[in-house]
MARBA-476167 format. One line per 2 residues: their letters; for each residue y, x, z of N, C-alpha, C, CB. Coordinates in steps of 0.1 Angstrom, whole numbers, plus 2048, in hexadecimal, padded with zeros to 3 digits. Each point is the difference from the previous one (the first is absolute). Glycine has a CB too. Example, Ala and Ser with C-alpha at 12.3 -4.5 7.8 and 13.67 -1.06 7.14 Angstrom:
# MARBA-476167
as) 7C7,884,84E,80C,7F7,800,80C,809,800,7F4,7ED,80C; 817,80F,7ED,80B,809,800,80B,7F8,808,7FA,80C,7EA
END
This chain:
# MARBA-476167
mr) 8F2,A02,9FC,7F6,80A,7F7,7F2,7F8,802,80D,81B,806; 7EC,7E7,7EA,7F7,7FC,7FD,7F1,807,802,813,7F7,7F4
dg) 7E5,803,811,7F5,807,802,7F7,7FB,7F9,805,807,813; 7F6,7FB,7E6,7F7,7FA,7F5,802,7EF,802,7ED,816,802
en) 80F,7DF,7FE,802,7F3,801,809,7FC,809,7ED,7FE,7F9; 817,80D,814,802,7FC,80A,80F,809,803,7E3,7F8,807
er) 826,7FC,7FC,80E,808,801,806,7FE,80E,805,7FC,7E6; 7FB,810,81E,809,803,80E,80E,7FC,7FC,7F3,814,80B
lg) 80E,7E7,802,811,7F9,805,809,80F,802,7F7,7E5,813; 811,818,7E2,80F,80A,7FF,80C,7F9,804,7F7,80C,7ED
ae) 812,7FA,813,80B,7FE,803,807,7F7,7F4,800,815,810; 7FD,7EA,7E2,805,7F4,7F6,7F8,7F8,800,80A,80A,7F2
sa) 7EA,7F8,811,7F6,7F7,801,801,7F4,80C,7F3,814,7F6; 813,7F4,816,804,7F6,809,80C,7FA,7FF,7F4,80C,80C
cs) 812,7FB,7ED,80E,7F8,801,7FC,7F3,7F5,814,819,806; 7E5,7EB,7F3,7FD,7F3,7F5,7F9,7F4,804,7FF,811,7F0
ll) 7F8,7F4,81D,7F7,7F7,808,80E,7F7,807,7E5,813,805; 81F,7F0,801,80B,7FD,80A,805,7F4,7FB,806,818,807
es) 802,7EF,7ED,80C,7F6,7F4,7F7,7F4,7FF,80C,814,7EE; 7E6,7ED,80F,7F7,7F5,7F6,7FB,7F4,80B,7F5,815,7EC
vd) 80A,7F1,827,7FC,7F8,803,807,7FA,80B,7EF,808,7F6; 810,7F0,811,805,7F3,806,7FB,800,80C,801,7F4,7ED
vf) 7F2,80C,813,7F6,7FB,80E,7F5,80D,7FD,802,7DE,802; 800,82A,80A,7F5,806,800,7F5,7FB,80E,811,814,7F2
vf) 7E1,7EF,809,7F3,7F8,809,7F9,80F,806,7FA,7E5,7EE; 806,81C,81D,7FA,807,805,7F3,800,808,815,803,7FC
dc) 7E3,803,801,7F2,802,809,801,805,80C,7F4,804,7EF; 805,7FA,81D,805,807,80D,7F5,809,803,80E,7EE,809
dg) 7E5,813,7F8,7FB,80B,805,7FF,809,7F5,7F5,7F6,813; 80E,817,7F2,7FD,80A,7F6,80D,803,7F8,7E9,7F8,7FF
vi) 821,802,7FF,80F,7FE,7FB,80A,7FF,80C,7F9,7F3,7EB; 806,804,81E,80B,800,809,7FB,807,809,809,7EE,7FC
wk) 7EB,80E,80D,7FB,80A,80C,7F1,800,7FC,811,7F9,816; 7EB,811,7F3,7F0,804,800,7FC,7FB,80F,801,817,7ED
gd) 7F8,7E2,817,7FE,7F9,80C,809,7F8,809,7F3,810,7FE; 813,7FB,80C,808,7F9,805,812,80F,801,7E4,7EA,80F
ql) 817,81C,7E4,80A,80C,7FE,805,7FD,7F0,7F3,814,812; 81F,7EB,7F1,80A,7FE,7F5,7FF,80A,7F8,80E,7F6,80C
id) 7ED,80B,7E8,803,80D,7FA,80D,802,7FA,7EB,7FF,7FC; 816,811,807,810,803,7FD,809,7F8,7F8,7F9,813,801
gv) 811,7F0,801,80E,7FA,7F6,7FC,7EE,7F9,807,820,7F4; 7EF,7D7,814,7FF,7F2,7FB,808,7FD,802,7F1,7FB,801
se) 81A,807,80F,809,7F3,802,80C,804,7F8,7F8,7F7,819; 80B,817,7E5,80B,803,7F9,804,7FB,7F0,7FC,812,812
tl) 7F5,7F1,7EC,7FD,7F7,7EF,806,7EF,7FF,7E4,80F,7FE; 816,7EC,80C,800,7F3,804,810,7FC,7FD,7EC,803,813
hm) 81D,804,7F5,80D,7FC,803,808,804,7F4,7FD,801,819; 7FE,80A,7E0,807,804,7F1,7FF,7F7,7F7,7FC,813,803
lr) 7F7,7E8,7FB,7FD,7F4,7F7,806,7EF,804,7EA,811,7FB; 819,7EE,816,806,7F3,803,80D,802,7FD,7F1,7F9,810
sk) 817,815,7F3,80D,801,7FB,805,801,7F6,7FF,804,80C; 7F5,7FB,7E7,803,7FD,7EF,7FE,7F4,7FE,7F8,814,7F8
sk) 808,7E3,815,7FD,7EF,7FA,7F0,801,7FA,81D,7F9,7F8; 7DC,80F,80C,7F4,7FD,7FD,7F5,7F8,809,806,813,7F3
si) 7F3,7E3,80A,7FB,7F9,808,7EF,805,805,814,7EF,7F6; 7E9,811,810,7EF,806,808,7FB,7F4,803,805,816,80E
vf) 7ED,7EF,7EF,7F6,7F6,80B,7F0,808,7FF,80E,7E3,7F9; 7EE,817,812,7F2,80C,802,7F6,7F6,7FE,807,814,814
vt) 7EC,7EF,7E3,7F8,7F9,7FC,7F4,80D,806,810,7EE,7EA; 7E9,80D,820,7F3,80A,805,7F4,7F2,801,810,81A,812
nn) 7E9,7F1,7E9,7F5,7FC,802,7F6,800,80B,806,805,7EE; 7FF,801,820,7F9,803,80E,803,7F0,803,805,81D,809
st) 7F1,7DF,7FB,7FF,7EF,808,7FF,7FF,80B,7F6,7F8,7F4; 80A,816,814,802,7FF,810,809,7FC,809,7F6,80E,7FB
ks) 817,7F2,7FC,80B,7F9,807,804,7F4,7F8,809,814,80B; 7FF,7E4,7FE,806,7F7,7F6,810,804,7FD,7EE,7ED,809
ra) 81C,809,7EF,80B,806,7FE,806,802,80E,802,7F7,7E8; 7FE,801,820,80B,803,80C,7F8,80D,806,80B,7E4,807
qy) 7EC,81C,7FA,7F6,80F,806,805,80D,7F8,7E8,7F1,805; 81B,80D,7EB,805,80A,7F9,80D,803,801,7F1,7FB,7F4
aa) 81C,7FA,80D,80B,800,803,802,805,80F,802,7F0,7ED; 7F9,811,81F,7FE,808,80A,7FE,80D,7FE,7FB,7EE,807
kf) 7F9,816,7F2,7FF,80F,7FE,80D,808,7F6,7E5,7FA,802; 81A,7FB,7F6,80E,808,7FA,80B,803,80B,7FD,7F4,7EA
ls) 806,804,81D,80C,7FE,80A,7FB,80F,80E,805,7DA,7FA; 7F0,828,806,7FA,80A,807,802,80F,7FA,7EF,7ED,807
lg) 814,812,7ED,802,809,7F9,80D,805,7FA,7ED,7FA,7FF; 819,7FF,807,811,801,7FC,802,7F8,7F6,804,818,804
is) 7F5,7E0,7F6,806,7F8,7EE,7FE,7F5,805,7F8,80E,7E9; 815,7E9,817,802,7F4,7FD,7FD,7F5,7F5,80C,80B,80C
vs) 7E7,7F2,7F9,7FB,7F7,7F2,7FF,7F2,807,7F0,813,7F0; 814,7E2,806,7FE,7F2,805,7F1,7FC,7FB,81B,7F9,7FE
qd) 7E0,7FA,80A,7F4,7FD,7F5,802,7FC,7F5,7F7,7FA,80E; 812,801,7EA,800,800,7F6,800,808,7F5,806,7F3,80B
ei) 7FA,817,7F8,802,80E,7F8,7EB,804,800,824,80B,80C; 7D8,7ED,7FD,7F0,807,800,7F6,7F5,7FB,803,811,816
fs) 7F5,7F4,7E4,7F7,7F7,7FA,7F0,809,800,816,7F1,7F0; 7E3,807,818,7F3,80B,807,7F3,7F7,7F7,80B,808,821
ss) 7EA,7FF,7E1,7F6,7F8,7F9,7F7,7F3,80B,7FD,81B,7EF; 80A,7EA,81E,7FB,7F5,80B,80A,7F6,7FD,7F6,80E,813
fa) 815,7F1,7E8,80A,7F4,7FB,7F9,7FE,7F7,817,804,805; 7E8,801,7EB,7F9,7FD,7F5,7F5,7F9,803,808,811,7F7
aa) 7F0,7EE,817,7F0,7FA,7FD,804,7F1,807,7EC,81A,802; 81D,7E8,806,806,7EF,808,806,7F9,7F2,80A,809,81F
my) 7FF,7FF,7DB,80B,7F9,7F3,7F5,7FC,7F6,818,80F,803; 7DD,7F8,7FC,7F1,7FA,7F5,7FE,7F4,804,7F1,814,7FD
lk) 808,7E8,80F,800,7F7,803,806,7F6,802,7F7,80C,802; 814,7F6,7FE,80A,7F4,800,807,7FE,7F3,803,804,819
si) 7F8,804,7DB,804,800,7F4,7F4,7F6,7F7,80D,819,805; 7E7,7E8,805,7F3,7F8,7F7,800,7F2,808,7ED,816,7F9
qf) 81F,7E8,811,7FD,7F3,807,7F5,7FF,807,80A,7F7,7F1; 7F1,814,817,7F7,801,808,800,7F6,80D,7FF,816,7F5
pp) 7FA,7E5,810,802,7F3,809,801,804,80E,7F1,7F1,7F2; 81C,811,814,802,805,80D,7F4,7FC,80D,81A,7FE,7F6
qn) 7DD,7F4,806,7F9,801,80B,7F2,809,7FF,80B,7E9,804; 7F4,81E,7EF,7F5,809,7FC,803,80B,809,7FC,7F9,7E8
kv) 7F7,80A,81E,801,812,805,802,80B,7F7,7F1,7FB,810; 812,810,7F7,800,80D,7FA,7F9,80A,806,812,7FA,7F8
yv) 7E1,80C,802,7FB,80B,80C,808,80D,7F9,7E4,7F7,809; 821,80F,800,805,811,7F9,7F9,80A,806,819,7FA,7FD
ig) 7E4,80F,7F9,7FF,810,803,80E,807,801,7EB,800,7F3; 819,804,816,80B,804,802,807,804,809,7FE,7F7,7F5
ge) 813,80F,80F,806,7FF,805,809,7F4,805,7FA,813,7F7; 810,7EE,811,80A,7F8,80A,80B,7FB,7F2,7FE,811,81C
gi) 805,7F6,7DB,809,7FC,7F6,7F8,7F7,7FA,80E,813,7FD; 7E7,7E9,7FD,7FB,7F3,7FA,7FC,7FA,805,7FC,806,7F3
le) 802,7F8,81D,802,7F7,80A,80F,7F6,801,7EF,813,80A; 818,7F5,7F8,80D,7FE,7FF,806,7F9,7F5,7FF,810,80C
el) 800,7F6,7E8,806,7FB,7F3,7F8,7EF,7FC,804,81E,7F7; 7EE,7E6,80D,7FB,7F2,7FE,805,7F4,807,7ED,80D,7FC
hl) 815,7F8,814,807,7F6,80B,80D,7F6,7F9,7FA,815,815; 80B,7F7,7E9,80E,7FC,7FD,803,7F7,7F1,805,815,80F
ag) 7EE,7EC,7EB,803,7F9,7F2,7F6,7F2,804,803,81A,7EB; 7F9,7E3,820,7F8,7F7,803,7F2,7FD,804,810,800,7F7
ft) 7EA,80C,806,7F5,801,7FF,7F6,804,80D,80A,803,7E8; 7E7,7F9,81B,7FC,805,80D,7F4,80A,7FC,809,7EA,80E
al) 7F5,820,7F8,7F8,807,800,7F3,802,80B,814,807,7F3; 7EC,7EC,816,7F6,7FE,807,7F9,7F6,7FF,809,80B,80B
gg) 7EE,7F3,7F8,7F6,7F4,7FE,7F6,801,7F5,811,7F2,809; 7ED,801,7F2,7F8,7FE,7F4,801,7EF,7FA,7F0,816,80B
pv) 807,7E7,7E9,7FC,80C,7FA,80A,807,7F9,7EB,7F7,7FF; 80F,818,7FC,80A,803,7F7,800,7FC,7F3,801,80F,80D
aa) 80B,7F9,7EA,801,7F8,7F4,803,80C,7FB,807,7E7,803; 7FF,823,804,806,80B,7F9,7FE,80F,804,80F,7EF,7FC
vv) 7EE,81C,803,7FE,80A,806,809,809,7FB,7EB,7FA,805; 81E,80E,804,80B,80C,7FA,7FD,80A,807,814,7F4,7FB
vg) 7EA,818,7FA,7F9,80C,806,80C,809,7FB,7E2,7FB,800; 820,80C,80B,80F,809,7FE,7FA,80F,808,815,7E8,803
ld) 7F3,823,800,7FC,80B,807,7FC,7FB,811,811,80F,7EE; 7E4,7F3,813,7FB,7FF,811,7FF,80C,806,7F3,7ED,7FD
qy) 814,81C,80D,7FE,805,809,7ED,800,80B,820,7FA,7FB; 7DF,7F8,807,7F6,800,807,7F5,7F8,7F6,80F,803,818
in) 7EE,802,7DE,7F9,7FB,7F7,7EF,7FE,806,812,80B,7ED; 7E6,7EC,816,7F5,806,801,7F4,7F3,7FB,80C,814,814
ly) 7E8,7EF,7ED,7F7,7F9,7F7,7FF,7ED,809,7ED,81E,7F7; 816,7E1,811,803,7F5,800,80A,7F6,7F8,7F7,80A,811
kl) 815,7FE,7EC,809,7F8,7FD,7FA,7FE,7F0,816,807,813; 7E8,804,7E8,7FC,800,7F2,7F3,7F6,7FD,80A,81A,7FE
qy) 7ED,7E2,80E,7F5,7F6,801,80B,7F6,800,7E8,809,80D; 81C,7F2,7F6,805,7F1,804,809,7FE,7F3,800,800,81E
at) 80B,809,7DD,808,802,7F4,7F4,7FB,7F3,811,818,80D; 7E1,7F1,7F0,7F7,7FA,7FC,7FB,7F4,7FD,801,80E,807
lc) 7FD,7EF,807,7FA,7F1,800,80A,7F5,7FA,7F2,806,815; 81A,7FD,7F1,807,7F4,7FA,803,800,7F1,80A,800,816
ir) 7F6,80C,7E8,804,800,7F0,7F1,7FD,7F7,815,815,804; 7E0,7ED,801,7F1,7FD,7F9,800,7F0,803,7F0,81A,805
en) 80E,7E4,808,7FD,7EF,805,80B,7F7,7FD,7F3,808,814; 81C,7FB,7EC,80A,7F5,801,801,7FF,7F5,80B,803,813
pg) 7F4,7EE,7E7,804,7FE,7F2,80E,803,7FD,7F1,7F0,801; 810,814,7F4,80F,804,7FB,809,807,80C,800,7E9,7EF
cl) 7F9,81C,818,807,80E,80B,809,80B,7F8,7E8,7FF,80E; 824,802,7F1,805,807,7F7,7FF,812,80B,813,7E7,7EF
fi) 7EE,822,807,7FD,811,804,80F,805,7F9,7E0,803,7FE; 827,801,809,80F,805,801,7FF,80C,803,809,7EE,806
at) 7FE,81C,7F6,801,80D,801,80E,7FF,801,7EB,80A,7F4; 81C,802,817,80D,805,7FF,803,808,7F6,800,7FD,816
nr) 7F4,80D,7EA,800,809,7F7,7F5,80B,800,817,7FA,801; 7E9,80E,7F2,7F4,807,800,801,811,802,7F8,7EB,7F1
da) 812,815,816,805,813,804,7F3,805,806,81C,7FE,808; 7DD,80E,7EE,7F7,805,806,803,809,80E,7F6,7FD,7E8
vg) 814,809,818,80A,807,80B,808,7FD,803,7FC,80D,7FC; 80B,7F9,812,810,7FE,802,801,80B,807,806,7E7,801
nm) 80A,819,806,803,80B,808,805,7F7,80C,806,814,7EE; 7F2,7EB,818,7FC,7FE,80F,807,806,80D,7EE,7FF,7F5
tp) 813,80D,805,804,80E,808,805,806,7F9,7F0,803,80D; 81E,807,7F1,805,809,7FA,7F8,80C,7F9,810,7F7,810
lq) 7E5,80E,7F6,7F8,808,7F7,7F4,7FE,800,80D,80F,803; 7EC,7E5,7FE,7F5,7FD,7FB,801,7EF,7F8,7F4,812,814
ew) 804,7EF,7DE,7F8,7F3,7FC,7F8,7F9,808,800,809,7EE; 801,7EC,814,7F7,7F9,802,7F9,7F3,7FA,808,80B,80F
pg) 7EC,7EF,7F6,7FA,7FA,7F7,808,7EF,7FA,7E9,811,80E; 81A,7E8,7EA,80C,7F8,7FC,7F7,7F4,801,812,80F,7F0
ag) 7F6,7E7,812,7F6,7F1,7FF,7F9,7FB,7F3,810,7F8,810; 7F4,814,7E5,7F3,7FC,7F5,7F0,803,802,813,804,7F0
cm) 7EE,805,81F,7F3,803,806,7FB,7F5,805,805,815,805; 804,7E2,802,7FC,7F3,804,7FD,7F6,7F3,80F,804,817
va) 7F8,7FB,7E0,7FC,7F6,7FA,7F9,804,7F5,810,7F5,80A; 7EE,816,7F3,7F2,805,7FA,7F1,7FE,809,810,811,7F6
av) 7ED,7EF,818,7F9,7FB,806,7FC,7F2,801,806,813,807; 803,7E2,7F8,802,7F6,7FF,7FB,7FC,7F0,811,803,815
cg) 7F5,801,7E0,7FF,7FF,7F3,7E9,804,800,827,80A,7F6; 7D8,800,812,7F4,801,7FE,7F4,7F8,809,80B,816,7F7
st) 7FB,7E4,810,7F8,7F7,808,800,7F3,7F9,806,80B,816; 803,7F1,7E2,800,7EF,7FC,7FD,804,7F3,812,7F1,80F
ek) 7F1,817,7EA,7FD,804,7F1,80A,7F7,7F7,7E4,807,804; 82B,7FA,806,80A,7F4,7FA,80A,80F,800,7FB,7E0,80D
ep) 80E,81D,7E7,80E,807,801,80C,7F8,808,7FA,80A,7E8; 810,7FB,81B,809,7F5,80A,810,803,7F1,7F3,808,829
tv) 80F,7EF,7E0,812,7FE,7F9,807,808,808,802,7E7,7F8; 807,825,801,806,809,805,80F,7FA,7FC,7EC,815,7FF
vg) 819,7EC,80F,811,7FB,800,807,80C,801,7FD,7E9,80B; 802,822,7FA,80A,80C,7FE,7FF,808,7F7,801,801,812
kp) 805,809,7EB,802,80A,7F2,7EF,803,7FF,81E,810,804; 7DE,7F0,7EF,80A,7FF,7F4,803,7F5,7FD,7FA,811,7F7
st) 7FE,7E4,80F,806,7F1,7F8,811,7FB,804,7E3,7F6,801; 821,804,7F6,80B,801,7FF,806,7F2,809,7FC,810,7E7
fl) 7F6,7EA,821,806,7F5,806,80F,7FD,808,7E8,800,800; 81D,80C,805,80B,804,80B,80C,801,7F7,7F0,80F,811
md) 80E,7F6,7E2,809,802,7F7,809,7F2,801,7EE,812,7F0; 807,7E2,80C,80B,7F4,7FE,80A,7FE,80D,7ED,7F1,7F0
fl) 80F,814,817,808,801,80F,80E,804,7FF,7EB,808,80B; 812,806,7F0,80A,806,7FA,80C,7FC,7F8,7EF,80B,803
lk) 809,7EE,7F4,809,7FD,7F5,80D,7F5,805,7EA,805,7EF; 80C,7F3,819,807,7F3,807,809,809,807,7ED,7EB,803
kf) 812,81E,801,80B,803,809,80D,806,7FA,7ED,804,810; 80F,805,7E7,808,805,7F8,809,7FD,7F5,7F2,809,808
ni) 803,7EC,7ED,800,7FA,7F7,806,806,7F5,7FE,7F0,80F; 7FA,81E,7ED,805,80A,7FB,7F2,805,7F5,814,806,818
dt) 7EF,7FF,7D9,7F5,806,7FE,7FA,80A,804,806,7F6,7F5; 7ED,809,80B,7FB,80C,809,7FF,80A,7F6,7F2,7F3,812
sr) 813,813,7E4,805,807,7F8,80B,80C,80A,7FB,7E9,7EB; 80F,80F,81D,80C,803,806,7F6,805,80D,817,7EC,7F5
mc) 7DF,816,80E,7F9,804,80F,7F5,809,7FD,805,7EA,80C; 7FE,81F,7FC,7FA,80D,803,7F4,800,80C,818,80A,7F8
mi) 7DD,7FA,802,7F4,800,80C,7FD,812,803,7F0,7E5,7F7; 80E,819,817,804,80B,806,7F1,805,805,81A,7F7,807
gd) 7DB,80D,7F9,7F9,801,80A,7F4,80E,7FB,806,7E3,808; 7F3,81E,800,7F7,80B,803,7EF,7FE,7FB,813,804,817
rl) 7ED,7ED,7E3,7F2,800,7FD,800,7FD,7F1,7F7,7F8,818; 801,80D,7E0,800,7FF,7EB,7FC,7F1,803,7F4,81A,7F0
dt) 7FE,7E0,817,7FA,7F9,801,803,7F0,805,7F6,817,800; 813,7E9,805,807,7F8,808,810,7FB,7FC,7F1,80C,80F
di) 816,800,7F7,80F,7FF,7FD,805,802,7F2,803,807,815; 7F9,805,7E4,802,7FF,7F0,7FC,7F4,7FD,7FD,816,7F9
lf) 7F8,7EB,807,7FA,7F4,7F8,7FF,7F0,802,7F5,814,7FD; 812,7ED,80F,80A,7F5,802,80F,7FE,7FB,7F2,803,811
gq) 813,808,7ED,80C,7FE,7FB,7FF,7FC,7F0,80A,811,813; 7EE,7FA,7EA,7FD,7FC,7F0,7FF,7F6,7F8,7F8,80D,804
ra) 7FD,7EB,805,7F8,7F3,800,810,7F4,7FE,7E3,80A,816; 820,7FB,7F6,812,7F4,7FE,80F,805,7F8,7F9,7F9,81A
gc) 803,810,7DF,809,806,7F7,80C,809,806,7FA,7EC,7F4; 805,819,819,806,807,801,801,810,7FC,7FF,7ED,80D
kt) 809,817,7F8,806,811,7FF,7F4,805,80C,821,7FE,7FB; 7D7,810,804,7F9,804,809,803,811,800,7EE,7EA,7FC
ll) 813,819,814,801,80E,808,7F4,7FE,80B,81C,806,7FE; 7DB,806,7FC,7F7,806,80A,807,807,808,7EE,800,7F3
vl) 80C,801,819,806,80E,80C,7F3,806,804,816,7F3,80F; 7EA,816,7F1,7F3,80C,804,7FF,800,812,807,814,7E8
sg) 800,7E3,81B,803,803,811,7F6,7F8,809,81C,803,7FC; 7D7,7F9,7FB,7F8,7F8,805,7F3,7FF,7FB,812,7F7,804
vt) 7E7,801,7F4,7EE,805,800,801,803,7F1,7F1,7EF,813; 818,80F,7E3,7FF,805,7F1,802,810,801,80B,7E9,7F5
tl) 7EF,821,808,805,80E,7FD,801,801,7F3,7F6,80A,812; 812,801,7E9,804,805,7F5,7F4,801,7F5,811,80C,80E
at) 7DE,7FC,7F6,7FB,7FF,7F9,7FA,7F5,800,802,812,800; 7FF,7E3,809,7F5,7F2,7FB,80C,7FC,7F4,7F1,7F4,81C
lq) 81E,80B,7E5,808,7FD,7F5,7FB,809,7F4,814,7F8,80F; 7E9,810,7F0,7FE,807,7F5,7F4,801,7FC,812,80A,804
dq) 7E3,7EE,801,7F3,801,7FC,800,7FB,7F4,7F8,7FE,814; 800,805,7E2,7FC,7F9,7F3,7FB,7F4,802,7FC,814,7F6
tn) 7FC,7E6,818,7F8,7F5,7FE,80A,7F6,803,7EA,809,805; 822,7F8,7FE,80F,7F8,807,803,7F8,7F6,80C,811,80F
si) 7F6,7E6,7F1,807,7F7,7F6,809,7F6,804,7EE,805,7F5; 819,7FF,817,80C,7FA,805,809,808,7FE,7F8,7F5,80F
kp) 814,80B,7ED,809,80A,7FC,80D,7FB,806,7F3,806,7EA; 814,7FE,820,80F,7FB,806,807,804,7F6,7FF,802,818
dy) 80D,7F7,7EA,80D,805,7F7,804,80F,802,80A,7E8,801; 7F3,818,80D,807,810,806,7F9,7FE,80C,81A,805,7F7
yt) 7E6,80D,80A,7F7,7FF,80E,80A,80B,809,7E2,7FB,7F5; 81E,805,819,807,80C,803,7F9,800,812,81B,800,7EB
dk) 7E6,80B,81D,7FA,806,80F,804,7F1,808,807,822,7FF; 806,7DC,802,803,7F8,80C,80C,7F8,7FB,7F7,811,813
vs) 809,7E3,7F5,80B,7F5,800,80C,808,7FD,7F5,7F1,812; 80E,818,7FA,80F,808,7FF,804,807,7F8,7FE,800,80E
dl) 7F8,802,7E6,804,80B,7F4,80E,7F3,7F7,7DF,813,7FC; 81E,7DF,808,80A,7FA,7FA,80C,806,802,7F4,7EF,802
le) 80B,812,809,80E,805,809,807,80F,7FD,7F6,7F3,814; 7FE,814,7EC,807,809,7FE,802,803,7F2,7FA,807,815
ll) 7FF,7F3,7DC,807,801,7F4,80B,7F6,7FE,7EC,809,7F7; 817,7EC,811,809,7FB,7FF,80B,805,806,7F3,7F2,7FB
gp) 80A,813,814,814,801,809,801,7F1,806,811,810,7EA; 7F5,7F5,821,7FF,7F4,80B,806,7F6,7F8,802,80C,818
END
C-alpha cells in the first residue's frame, strides 16, 4: 500500500522482494535487537530466509563490539551467526587503515570500546604508545574530557595524523526502552575542538560494501538493506544500489518517514522484520 511517496510492504511486494533479492543485509540495533533483548519474530524470520537459500549478513555501525563479540551476542540470543557474516564499524576502521597501507609500526589512539581495540589488534595495529598517527573515534560509554583533549592534541599537533570516525549516529538503542547518545556525539566533540572533519568508515559510507561484493560477487541490485535509520542504513543501501526496507522498530518513526523535510525514501517500509515472515509464510 502506497502512502504518498512511501510504500508499506504488503504480501505482493514482499513476494517480489524475495524473488529479486539474493542477499539480505541487516542492521542490528533496532532491527534485530534493542539492547540485549531480541525483537519478537527475528529468529524465525532469519530461519525462513535461510530456508529459501537467501544469504544473510549483518552490517552494524555499533563499534563497541568486535565481530567475534557480536557472534557471541547472537549466540546468547539463540541465533547462530558466523563472524564472516558480520561487518561492524569497528572492523571497518581496522580495514580502512589496512586499505591505505597505514604503517603497522605507527600508533592509533582510540576513543571507543573494546570492539575497535580488538579489530585493530587482529589487523596488526597497536593502540598503545606513541607517537600517534591516527585517531579513531567511536561510541565510548566512558567518554571524558581527558580523552577528548588527547585526541585533539594528536590531530592538531601530530603532522598528518588521521581522524577516522566509525560512524556519526546521533543516538542508538543501548537499552530496550530508551535511545542513548550515539558515536556521533563523540565525533562531533572532536570535530568541534579540532575544526576538522573525519573520514567516516561506517554507514552511510559504502566502504564496507566493497567487502560484501568480494564475499558474494553479485550485483548490488540483488541485495536488500534492512535497517531502522534513514540517514545511515537506507542511505547506505541507496548509495550502493541496493533495494531498501525501513523497519519502524528502532529510531525512525512513521512521522519522521512521512515528514515533508525527509528526502530519504526507502523502497518499502514495515513495522518490524518479522512482518516478512507473516507476509510470506514460513
